[in-house]
RONU-420710 format. One record per residue (C-alpha): x, y, z; residue in three letters; residue number from 1. Coordinates in Angstrom, 3 decimals, always signed. Layout:
# residues N
<<X Y Z> ALA NUM>;
...
//
This chain:
# residues 449
<<+35.401 -8.696 +47.451> MET 1>;
<<+38.365 -6.632 +46.300> GLU 2>;
<<+37.481 -5.283 +42.856> LEU 3>;
<<+39.655 -2.273 +42.118> PHE 4>;
<<+43.387 -2.180 +41.464> GLY 5>;
<<+45.478 +0.853 +40.573> THR 6>;
<<+43.600 +1.314 +37.282> ALA 7>;
<<+39.985 +0.251 +37.745> GLY 8>;
<<+38.730 -3.325 +37.614> ILE 9>;
<<+40.731 -5.724 +35.475> ARG 10>;
<<+41.125 -9.452 +34.942> GLY 11>;
<<+40.318 -12.577 +32.955> SER 12>;
<<+36.925 -12.517 +31.212> VAL 13>;
<<+36.265 -16.117 +32.218> THR 14>;
<<+37.350 -15.869 +35.836> GLU 15>;
<<+36.946 -12.267 +37.011> ARG 16>;
<<+35.740 -9.681 +34.510> MET 17>;
<<+32.627 -11.615 +33.509> THR 18>;
<<+29.320 -10.321 +32.052> PRO 19>;
<<+27.720 -11.020 +35.422> GLU 20>;
<<+30.200 -8.710 +37.150> LEU 21>;
<<+29.724 -6.037 +34.473> ALA 22>;
<<+25.953 -6.158 +35.081> LEU 23>;
<<+26.416 -5.822 +38.837> ARG 24>;
<<+28.884 -2.945 +38.464> VAL 25>;
<<+26.415 -1.181 +36.178> GLY 26>;
<<+23.639 -1.542 +38.739> GLN 27>;
<<+25.952 -0.315 +41.503> ALA 28>;
<<+27.456 +2.700 +39.755> VAL 29>;
<<+24.071 +3.639 +38.310> GLY 30>;
<<+23.068 +4.861 +41.769> GLN 31>;
<<+25.619 +7.692 +41.429> ASP 32>;
<<+23.772 +9.764 +38.863> GLY 33>;
<<+21.040 +9.923 +36.207> PRO 34>;
<<+23.216 +10.143 +33.069> ALA 35>;
<<+26.238 +8.158 +31.912> PHE 36>;
<<+28.318 +7.833 +28.778> VAL 37>;
<<+29.642 +4.339 +28.019> VAL 38>;
<<+32.420 +3.323 +25.641> GLY 39>;
<<+34.606 +0.291 +25.030> HIS 40>;
<<+37.898 -0.624 +23.387> ASP 41>;
<<+38.392 -2.989 +20.454> GLY 42>;
<<+38.783 -6.249 +22.358> ARG 43>;
<<+36.711 -9.200 +21.210> VAL 44>;
<<+34.879 -9.322 +24.552> THR 45>;
<<+34.316 -5.579 +24.979> SER 46>;
<<+30.974 -5.144 +23.125> PRO 47>;
<<+29.299 -7.934 +25.111> ALA 48>;
<<+30.635 -6.632 +28.420> LEU 49>;
<<+29.499 -3.125 +27.491> ALA 50>;
<<+26.020 -4.526 +26.760> ASP 51>;
<<+25.907 -6.148 +30.198> ALA 52>;
<<+27.120 -2.957 +31.836> LEU 53>;
<<+24.502 -0.847 +30.052> VAL 54>;
<<+21.804 -3.301 +31.113> SER 55>;
<<+22.837 -2.757 +34.710> GLY 56>;
<<+22.861 +1.019 +34.329> LEU 57>;
<<+19.449 +1.147 +32.648> GLU 58>;
<<+17.922 -1.122 +35.279> SER 59>;
<<+19.205 +1.365 +37.882> ALA 60>;
<<+17.233 +4.140 +36.172> GLY 61>;
<<+20.102 +5.655 +34.184> VAL 62>;
<<+19.986 +7.126 +30.676> ASP 63>;
<<+23.038 +6.001 +28.740> VAL 64>;
<<+24.827 +7.645 +25.823> ALA 65>;
<<+26.659 +4.855 +24.024> ARG 66>;
<<+29.730 +6.007 +22.090> VAL 67>;
<<+30.914 +2.624 +20.846> GLY 68>;
<<+34.558 +1.728 +20.285> ALA 69>;
<<+36.744 +4.655 +21.384> VAL 70>;
<<+40.056 +5.285 +23.171> PRO 71>;
<<+39.805 +5.723 +26.915> THR 72>;
<<+40.788 +9.431 +26.722> PRO 73>;
<<+37.932 +10.034 +24.258> ALA 74>;
<<+35.488 +8.454 +26.718> LEU 75>;
<<+36.928 +10.578 +29.517> ALA 76>;
<<+36.520 +13.698 +27.370> HIS 77>;
<<+32.895 +12.750 +26.719> ALA 78>;
<<+32.265 +12.235 +30.448> SER 79>;
<<+32.766 +15.926 +31.224> GLN 80>;
<<+29.650 +17.239 +32.955> GLY 81>;
<<+28.366 +13.718 +33.644> ARG 82>;
<<+29.646 +10.267 +34.533> ARG 83>;
<<+31.287 +7.715 +32.291> GLY 84>;
<<+32.269 +4.060 +32.120> VAL 85>;
<<+34.948 +2.596 +29.865> MET 86>;
<<+35.202 -1.132 +29.191> VAL 87>;
<<+38.909 -1.809 +28.659> THR 88>;
<<+41.847 -3.732 +30.036> ALA 89>;
<<+44.269 -1.131 +28.640> SER 90>;
<<+47.626 -2.870 +27.993> HIS 91>;
<<+46.654 -6.302 +29.372> ASN 92>;
<<+46.494 -9.326 +27.011> PRO 93>;
<<+43.341 -9.986 +24.921> PRO 94>;
<<+42.158 -12.652 +27.373> THR 95>;
<<+41.515 -9.877 +29.924> ASP 96>;
<<+39.098 -7.009 +30.162> ASN 97>;
<<+38.163 -4.366 +32.698> GLY 98>;
<<+36.151 -1.328 +33.722> ILE 99>;
<<+37.219 +2.255 +34.433> LYS 100>;
<<+34.825 +4.754 +36.025> LEU 101>;
<<+34.852 +8.518 +35.422> PHE 102>;
<<+33.074 +11.583 +36.717> VAL 103>;
<<+33.442 +14.904 +34.910> ASP 104>;
<<+36.531 +13.708 +33.060> GLY 105>;
<<+38.355 +12.312 +36.105> VAL 106>;
<<+38.736 +8.688 +37.174> GLU 107>;
<<+36.978 +7.610 +40.349> TYR 108>;
<<+39.172 +7.903 +43.450> GLY 109>;
<<+39.580 +5.405 +46.274> ASP 110>;
<<+36.509 +6.513 +48.230> ASP 111>;
<<+34.224 +6.342 +45.205> ALA 112>;
<<+35.600 +2.938 +44.207> GLU 113>;
<<+35.083 +1.658 +47.751> ALA 114>;
<<+31.466 +2.815 +47.557> ARG 115>;
<<+30.905 +0.896 +44.323> ILE 116>;
<<+32.702 -2.163 +45.664> GLU 117>;
<<+30.428 -2.230 +48.722> ALA 118>;
<<+27.319 -1.960 +46.559> ARG 119>;
<<+28.485 -4.790 +44.301> VAL 120>;
<<+29.084 -6.940 +47.371> GLY 121>;
<<+25.681 -6.142 +48.868> ASP 122>;
<<+23.797 -6.421 +45.583> GLY 123>;
<<+21.467 -3.835 +44.042> SER 124>;
<<+17.783 -4.205 +43.277> ASP 125>;
<<+16.542 -2.918 +39.920> PRO 126>;
<<+14.412 +0.207 +39.804> SER 127>;
<<+10.666 -0.097 +39.293> ALA 128>;
<<+9.866 -1.113 +35.702> TRP 129>;
<<+8.601 +2.329 +34.723> HIS 130>;
<<+11.770 +4.012 +36.055> GLU 131>;
<<+14.285 +2.152 +33.921> TRP 132>;
<<+16.521 +4.285 +31.731> GLY 133>;
<<+17.178 +4.113 +28.021> SER 134>;
<<+20.208 +4.292 +25.759> SER 135>;
<<+21.099 +6.151 +22.588> SER 136>;
<<+24.111 +6.122 +20.256> SER 137>;
<<+26.489 +9.061 +19.816> HIS 138>;
<<+29.680 +9.744 +17.829> ASP 139>;
<<+32.099 +11.464 +20.197> THR 140>;
<<+35.298 +11.034 +18.184> LEU 141>;
<<+35.119 +14.202 +16.017> PRO 142>;
<<+34.729 +16.469 +19.054> ALA 143>;
<<+37.541 +14.695 +20.878> TYR 144>;
<<+39.947 +14.881 +17.938> ARG 145>;
<<+39.202 +18.589 +17.474> ASP 146>;
<<+39.751 +19.273 +21.180> ALA 147>;
<<+43.156 +17.565 +21.168> VAL 148>;
<<+44.313 +19.368 +18.033> ALA 149>;
<<+43.127 +22.747 +19.356> ASP 150>;
<<+44.965 +22.185 +22.629> TYR 151>;
<<+48.189 +21.069 +20.935> ALA 152>;
<<+48.264 +24.200 +18.770> ARG 153>;
<<+48.903 +26.241 +21.919> LYS 154>;
<<+52.323 +24.619 +22.308> HIS 155>;
<<+55.506 +24.445 +20.284> GLY 156>;
<<+55.563 +25.167 +16.556> ALA 157>;
<<+53.927 +23.918 +13.374> SER 158>;
<<+55.053 +20.354 +12.554> PRO 159>;
<<+54.185 +20.623 +8.855> GLU 160>;
<<+57.732 +19.681 +7.829> GLU 161>;
<<+57.783 +16.594 +10.045> MET 162>;
<<+57.236 +12.923 +9.276> THR 163>;
<<+55.957 +10.922 +12.237> VAL 164>;
<<+55.416 +7.161 +12.370> ALA 165>;
<<+52.616 +5.873 +14.605> VAL 166>;
<<+52.280 +2.266 +15.768> ASP 167>;
<<+48.641 +1.965 +16.787> CYS 168>;
<<+49.149 -1.643 +17.887> GLY 169>;
<<+45.738 -2.783 +16.574> ASN 170>;
<<+44.222 -0.654 +19.338> GLY 171>;
<<+41.993 +2.395 +19.562> MET 172>;
<<+44.782 +4.828 +18.700> ALA 173>;
<<+44.066 +3.907 +15.072> GLY 174>;
<<+40.954 +6.106 +15.083> VAL 175>;
<<+42.579 +9.108 +16.774> THR 176>;
<<+46.343 +9.698 +16.754> THR 177>;
<<+46.976 +9.602 +12.980> PRO 178>;
<<+43.928 +11.796 +12.383> GLN 179>;
<<+44.929 +14.386 +14.997> VAL 180>;
<<+48.525 +14.568 +13.777> LEU 181>;
<<+47.380 +14.989 +10.178> ARG 182>;
<<+45.078 +17.819 +11.285> ALA 183>;
<<+48.184 +19.506 +12.690> LEU 184>;
<<+49.954 +19.175 +9.331> GLY 185>;
<<+52.162 +16.167 +10.103> VAL 186>;
<<+53.046 +13.642 +7.400> ASP 187>;
<<+51.910 +10.480 +9.201> VAL 188>;
<<+53.040 +6.912 +8.537> LEU 189>;
<<+50.525 +4.785 +10.445> ALA 190>;
<<+51.167 +1.101 +11.140> THR 191>;
<<+48.809 -1.516 +12.626> GLU 192>;
<<+46.043 +1.097 +12.533> ALA 193>;
<<+43.273 -1.477 +12.064> ASN 194>;
<<+41.421 -2.263 +15.267> VAL 195>;
<<+41.919 -5.957 +16.040> ASP 196>;
<<+40.792 -7.369 +19.374> GLY 197>;
<<+43.309 -10.188 +19.137> HIS 198>;
<<+46.231 -7.687 +18.969> PHE 199>;
<<+47.641 -9.761 +16.127> SER 200>;
<<+50.562 -7.432 +15.353> ALA 201>;
<<+52.082 -7.325 +18.822> ARG 202>;
<<+51.089 -7.369 +22.477> GLY 203>;
<<+48.872 -4.551 +23.641> SER 204>;
<<+51.604 -3.243 +25.931> LYS 205>;
<<+54.190 -1.261 +23.931> PRO 206>;
<<+57.710 -1.885 +25.214> THR 207>;
<<+61.164 -1.719 +23.619> PRO 208>;
<<+60.943 -5.502 +23.215> GLU 209>;
<<+57.540 -5.517 +21.466> THR 210>;
<<+58.422 -2.495 +19.329> LEU 211>;
<<+61.528 -3.906 +17.635> THR 212>;
<<+59.963 -3.985 +14.153> GLU 213>;
<<+58.406 -0.570 +14.591> PHE 214>;
<<+61.676 +0.937 +15.790> SER 215>;
<<+63.396 -0.436 +12.675> ASP 216>;
<<+60.600 +1.054 +10.559> PHE 217>;
<<+61.048 +4.490 +12.142> VAL 218>;
<<+64.750 +4.447 +11.268> ALA 219>;
<<+64.272 +3.025 +7.738> ARG 220>;
<<+61.521 +5.486 +6.878> SER 221>;
<<+63.675 +8.408 +8.057> GLN 222>;
<<+60.812 +9.588 +10.254> SER 223>;
<<+61.577 +12.439 +12.608> ASP 224>;
<<+59.769 +10.705 +15.440> LEU 225>;
<<+57.745 +7.630 +16.296> GLY 226>;
<<+54.840 +7.073 +18.685> PHE 227>;
<<+53.405 +3.759 +19.899> ALA 228>;
<<+50.245 +3.236 +21.938> HIS 229>;
<<+48.621 +0.557 +24.044> ASP 230>;
<<+45.178 -0.940 +23.425> GLY 231>;
<<+43.111 +1.988 +24.689> ASP 232>;
<<+45.562 +4.799 +23.749> ALA 233>;
<<+46.102 +6.249 +27.186> ASP 234>;
<<+49.777 +5.169 +27.165> ARG 235>;
<<+52.454 +6.385 +24.782> ILE 236>;
<<+55.997 +5.271 +23.966> VAL 237>;
<<+58.293 +7.622 +22.056> VAL 238>;
<<+60.864 +6.446 +19.498> VAL 239>;
<<+63.621 +8.762 +18.261> ASP 240>;
<<+64.347 +9.120 +14.559> GLY 241>;
<<+67.257 +6.674 +14.809> ASP 242>;
<<+64.889 +3.961 +16.067> GLY 243>;
<<+65.911 +4.089 +19.723> SER 244>;
<<+63.231 +4.122 +22.399> THR 245>;
<<+63.281 +7.294 +24.487> VAL 246>;
<<+63.156 +6.455 +28.181> HIS 247>;
<<+59.721 +7.097 +29.598> GLU 248>;
<<+61.085 +9.333 +32.360> ASP 249>;
<<+62.962 +11.436 +29.820> THR 250>;
<<+59.683 +11.989 +27.975> VAL 251>;
<<+58.057 +12.901 +31.283> LEU 252>;
<<+60.914 +15.304 +32.062> ALA 253>;
<<+60.520 +17.039 +28.679> ILE 254>;
<<+56.830 +17.665 +29.275> PHE 255>;
<<+57.385 +18.678 +32.900> ALA 256>;
<<+60.052 +21.230 +31.991> ALA 257>;
<<+57.941 +22.676 +29.174> HIS 258>;
<<+54.800 +23.102 +31.251> TYR 259>;
<<+56.738 +24.515 +34.193> THR 260>;
<<+58.425 +27.158 +32.027> ARG 261>;
<<+55.126 +28.004 +30.314> ALA 262>;
<<+53.362 +28.622 +33.627> SER 263>;
<<+52.930 +32.154 +34.948> THR 264>;
<<+52.218 +30.903 +38.485> ALA 265>;
<<+54.604 +31.630 +41.334> ALA 266>;
<<+54.457 +27.978 +42.395> ASP 267>;
<<+54.131 +25.592 +39.421> PRO 268>;
<<+53.791 +21.971 +40.540> VAL 269>;
<<+54.452 +18.738 +38.666> VAL 270>;
<<+52.872 +15.632 +40.146> LEU 271>;
<<+54.451 +12.215 +39.616> THR 272>;
<<+54.966 +8.845 +41.296> THR 273>;
<<+57.669 +7.224 +43.456> PRO 274>;
<<+59.044 +5.134 +40.580> ASN 275>;
<<+59.781 +8.210 +38.452> ALA 276>;
<<+63.376 +9.282 +37.858> SER 277>;
<<+65.250 +12.046 +39.625> GLY 278>;
<<+65.847 +13.606 +36.191> ARG 279>;
<<+62.301 +14.970 +36.458> ILE 280>;
<<+63.090 +16.798 +39.692> ASP 281>;
<<+66.225 +18.277 +38.122> GLU 282>;
<<+64.356 +19.607 +35.089> GLN 283>;
<<+61.432 +21.016 +37.058> VAL 284>;
<<+63.684 +22.675 +39.637> THR 285>;
<<+65.784 +24.272 +36.893> ASP 286>;
<<+62.593 +25.572 +35.282> ALA 287>;
<<+61.445 +27.167 +38.532> GLY 288>;
<<+58.927 +24.634 +39.775> GLY 289>;
<<+58.681 +21.780 +42.236> ARG 290>;
<<+57.732 +18.093 +42.187> VAL 291>;
<<+55.276 +16.253 +44.424> GLU 292>;
<<+54.935 +12.467 +44.461> ARG 293>;
<<+51.902 +10.249 +45.040> VAL 294>;
<<+51.379 +6.499 +44.915> ARG 295>;
<<+50.994 +4.774 +41.550> LEU 296>;
<<+47.368 +4.974 +40.529> GLY 297>;
<<+46.872 +8.008 +42.784> GLY 298>;
<<+47.482 +10.856 +40.332> LEU 299>;
<<+43.885 +12.026 +40.410> HIS 300>;
<<+43.761 +12.165 +44.193> GLU 301>;
<<+47.051 +14.072 +44.217> GLY 302>;
<<+45.699 +16.500 +41.629> MET 303>;
<<+42.654 +17.190 +43.783> ALA 304>;
<<+44.856 +17.759 +46.818> ARG 305>;
<<+47.067 +20.269 +44.991> VAL 306>;
<<+44.100 +22.096 +43.502> ARG 307>;
<<+42.172 +22.197 +46.763> ASP 308>;
<<+45.176 +23.395 +48.751> GLY 309>;
<<+43.849 +26.915 +48.742> GLY 310>;
<<+47.070 +28.619 +47.631> ASP 311>;
<<+46.284 +30.857 +44.668> ARG 312>;
<<+49.993 +31.026 +43.758> ASP 313>;
<<+50.095 +27.261 +43.160> THR 314>;
<<+49.279 +25.780 +39.755> GLU 315>;
<<+49.266 +22.114 +38.837> LEU 316>;
<<+50.940 +22.212 +35.413> VAL 317>;
<<+51.476 +18.518 +34.658> PHE 318>;
<<+50.740 +15.143 +36.244> ALA 319>;
<<+52.225 +11.870 +35.081> ALA 320>;
<<+53.600 +8.483 +35.838> GLU 321>;
<<+55.853 +6.702 +33.343> PRO 322>;
<<+54.041 +6.127 +30.025> TRP 323>;
<<+50.879 +7.939 +31.220> LYS 324>;
<<+50.419 +11.719 +31.107> HIS 325>;
<<+47.715 +14.116 +32.283> ILE 326>;
<<+47.665 +17.567 +30.673> HIS 327>;
<<+45.589 +19.509 +33.229> PRO 328>;
<<+44.595 +22.445 +31.020> VAL 329>;
<<+43.383 +19.980 +28.373> HIS 330>;
<<+41.576 +17.712 +30.846> GLY 331>;
<<+41.864 +15.654 +34.003> GLY 332>;
<<+42.432 +12.292 +32.325> TRP 333>;
<<+45.429 +10.288 +31.098> ILE 334>;
<<+45.763 +11.003 +27.385> ASP 335>;
<<+48.351 +9.407 +25.102> GLY 336>;
<<+46.841 +11.028 +22.008> VAL 337>;
<<+47.291 +14.516 +23.472> ALA 338>;
<<+50.859 +13.612 +24.430> SER 339>;
<<+51.622 +12.651 +20.824> ALA 340>;
<<+50.116 +15.866 +19.462> ALA 341>;
<<+51.861 +18.186 +21.938> VAL 342>;
<<+55.234 +16.443 +21.678> LEU 343>;
<<+55.145 +16.631 +17.887> ALA 344>;
<<+54.795 +20.390 +18.131> ARG 345>;
<<+57.453 +20.681 +20.848> LEU 346>;
<<+59.930 +18.751 +18.691> VAL 347>;
<<+59.024 +20.945 +15.722> ALA 348>;
<<+60.091 +23.946 +17.811> ALA 349>;
<<+63.257 +22.339 +19.205> GLU 350>;
<<+64.657 +18.968 +18.208> SER 351>;
<<+64.315 +15.960 +20.453> LEU 352>;
<<+68.105 +15.605 +20.508> ALA 353>;
<<+68.471 +19.165 +21.789> ARG 354>;
<<+65.828 +18.679 +24.464> ARG 355>;
<<+67.431 +15.432 +25.623> ARG 356>;
<<+70.868 +17.046 +25.806> ALA 357>;
<<+69.788 +19.028 +28.875> ASP 358>;
<<+68.582 +15.927 +30.743> ILE 359>;
<<+70.793 +13.733 +32.912> THR 360>;
<<+69.844 +10.184 +31.932> GLU 361>;
<<+71.262 +7.905 +34.597> ARG 362>;
<<+70.843 +4.168 +33.977> PRO 363>;
<<+67.359 +3.036 +34.995> TYR 364>;
<<+65.965 -0.468 +35.271> ARG 365>;
<<+62.536 -1.949 +35.908> LYS 366>;
<<+61.969 -5.631 +36.706> ASP 367>;
<<+58.880 -7.707 +37.368> SER 368>;
<<+59.192 -10.596 +39.812> VAL 369>;
<<+56.494 -13.283 +39.666> ASP 370>;
<<+54.270 -13.188 +42.739> CYS 371>;
<<+50.710 -14.446 +43.042> SER 372>;
<<+48.141 -11.972 +44.297> ASP 373>;
<<+47.607 -13.918 +47.528> ASP 374>;
<<+51.351 -13.666 +48.356> ARG 375>;
<<+51.807 -9.944 +47.724> LYS 376>;
<<+50.813 -8.592 +51.152> ALA 377>;
<<+52.963 -11.038 +53.127> ALA 378>;
<<+55.919 -10.518 +50.788> ALA 379>;
<<+55.731 -6.744 +51.150> MET 380>;
<<+55.571 -7.023 +54.940> ASP 381>;
<<+58.727 -9.139 +54.848> THR 382>;
<<+60.458 -6.720 +52.477> LEU 383>;
<<+59.706 -3.776 +54.760> ALA 384>;
<<+61.969 -5.500 +57.296> GLU 385>;
<<+64.591 -7.171 +55.087> ARG 386>;
<<+65.428 -4.385 +52.651> LEU 387>;
<<+66.508 -1.895 +55.369> PRO 388>;
<<+68.548 -4.671 +56.988> GLU 389>;
<<+70.231 -5.531 +53.689> ARG 390>;
<<+70.947 -1.870 +52.797> PHE 391>;
<<+71.646 -0.099 +56.125> PRO 392>;
<<+73.134 +3.008 +54.459> ASP 393>;
<<+69.909 +3.790 +52.593> ALA 394>;
<<+67.091 +6.039 +53.664> GLY 395>;
<<+63.803 +4.139 +53.748> VAL 396>;
<<+60.276 +5.266 +52.893> ALA 397>;
<<+57.324 +2.874 +53.051> THR 398>;
<<+54.440 +5.116 +52.029> GLU 399>;
<<+54.285 +3.733 +48.475> HIS 400>;
<<+55.924 +0.313 +48.720> GLY 401>;
<<+59.509 +0.227 +50.004> VAL 402>;
<<+61.795 +2.906 +48.571> ARG 403>;
<<+65.527 +2.994 +49.309> LEU 404>;
<<+67.438 +6.234 +48.719> THR 405>;
<<+71.244 +6.101 +48.853> PHE 406>;
<<+73.797 +8.848 +49.686> PRO 407>;
<<+74.800 +9.174 +45.993> ASP 408>;
<<+71.126 +9.845 +45.038> ASP 409>;
<<+70.662 +6.421 +43.501> SER 410>;
<<+67.452 +4.714 +44.582> TRP 411>;
<<+65.337 +1.569 +44.359> ALA 412>;
<<+61.607 +1.030 +44.795> LEU 413>;
<<+59.764 -2.239 +45.395> VAL 414>;
<<+55.971 -2.323 +45.183> ARG 415>;
<<+53.192 -4.813 +44.375> PRO 416>;
<<+51.534 -4.496 +40.976> SER 417>;
<<+47.906 -3.492 +41.256> GLY 418>;
<<+46.907 -5.169 +37.983> THR 419>;
<<+49.176 -8.184 +37.418> GLU 420>;
<<+50.753 -11.030 +39.501> PRO 421>;
<<+54.103 -9.322 +40.045> TYR 422>;
<<+56.209 -7.471 +42.537> ILE 423>;
<<+57.653 -4.494 +40.638> ARG 424>;
<<+61.251 -3.401 +41.143> LEU 425>;
<<+62.589 -0.038 +39.949> TYR 426>;
<<+66.158 +1.221 +40.300> ALA 427>;
<<+68.214 +4.191 +39.118> GLU 428>;
<<+71.971 +4.243 +39.639> SER 429>;
<<+75.265 +4.594 +37.800> ASP 430>;
<<+75.660 +0.867 +38.492> ASP 431>;
<<+72.000 -0.002 +38.110> VAL 432>;
<<+72.446 -3.692 +37.278> ASP 433>;
<<+74.308 -4.350 +40.516> ALA 434>;
<<+71.759 -2.427 +42.596> LEU 435>;
<<+68.749 -4.040 +40.915> ALA 436>;
<<+70.299 -7.489 +41.157> GLY 437>;
<<+70.949 -7.155 +44.875> ASN 438>;
<<+67.429 -5.867 +45.547> VAL 439>;
<<+65.875 -8.564 +43.381> ARG 440>;
<<+67.567 -11.314 +45.373> SER 441>;
<<+65.915 -9.987 +48.528> VAL 442>;
<<+62.540 -9.778 +46.771> VAL 443>;
<<+62.738 -13.352 +45.473> GLU 444>;
<<+63.665 -14.610 +48.926> SER 445>;
<<+60.720 -12.774 +50.509> ALA 446>;
<<+58.278 -14.232 +47.980> ILE 447>;
<<+59.524 -17.798 +48.593> ARG 448>;
<<+59.300 -17.600 +52.400> ASP 449>;
//
């Protein structure tokens, strides 16, 4: 049984992420410790799955603090000093759901997930009747909101003269981002801030295509900035005051440069993933730091490696993959609410236009090619052979998919999605459409064969 993808367990609630599986995962993960905090997002199926999960935990002898409907970063914040489970499918459609596991504010790594997967496969017997745990209800949102606002105040300048639009997307951002920004003094225009498990306003995944109406609203309202979140508020998309979507790697580069310059360490490190733009390397290098890359979904393992490296001159200042940011001083989890709060203050200190002016934004493209889960492994094996043959002038790395790097510093990356039935294709080049089109033809051929 292969349960975990790049972001926990995720899938259809009728075929994969069923109450039965939630019960079994609860029984399995309950063997890891005596106390857990459990939260869920606003999906229609999340309360029932959380109930099944808690039943499994209690039957394993665990005491559970139930925090109800919260964003994933709020659950992660509450898991500090103990373990936590979040029921969410993040940006997936409402037909899906999932489970993310945390310990002391950090998502489970590969080894821990493998341990849980083995236990689920083997089955777990309940504890003796008199050893079962109990559950209690807690409100963790006020403490989380205060922590984010306090952290953001350490960066940038007061945003009291700013107007910021926030598209909560019917997700859990509606109970956090507008409130945190208002605490910082921002004039907030919140849209779709009601929690709706059907995601009636738009899809849970914020993209330039799904944010057309919001982008128009940002421009019409003369907002200085716009933020949009996914269903559990760990992702963030940034919209400029003119209604244009700011490329996710440009946002990452802005944060990376800021945190690198703010560091007093001799060796500030920014951690990111193979699909992230070279503009990040340029900004971090100019600021006096360096970039390390890890596989998608592997940020937490990379963070542990940097921190455990033993070099006291090294400081991990920022860790991110496109759309998802970890602010290490704030906490070890992906946090779109913190990103909104910090960026608002950074833009208050120096305009977004001025910050973007220093960043080289080469054309970037991301495609998704349909590929069933059972075809992914064979297709990637074929691509490891065919892509180097098709592009003999490129350097090839296969550690995180197949990455081609060309003499002019353009590049392309092909990798299987860990959560959806796609092969992902990323490319950055002055002629990105030609590069992506040529790579895509090879990918489609490999999937058909």
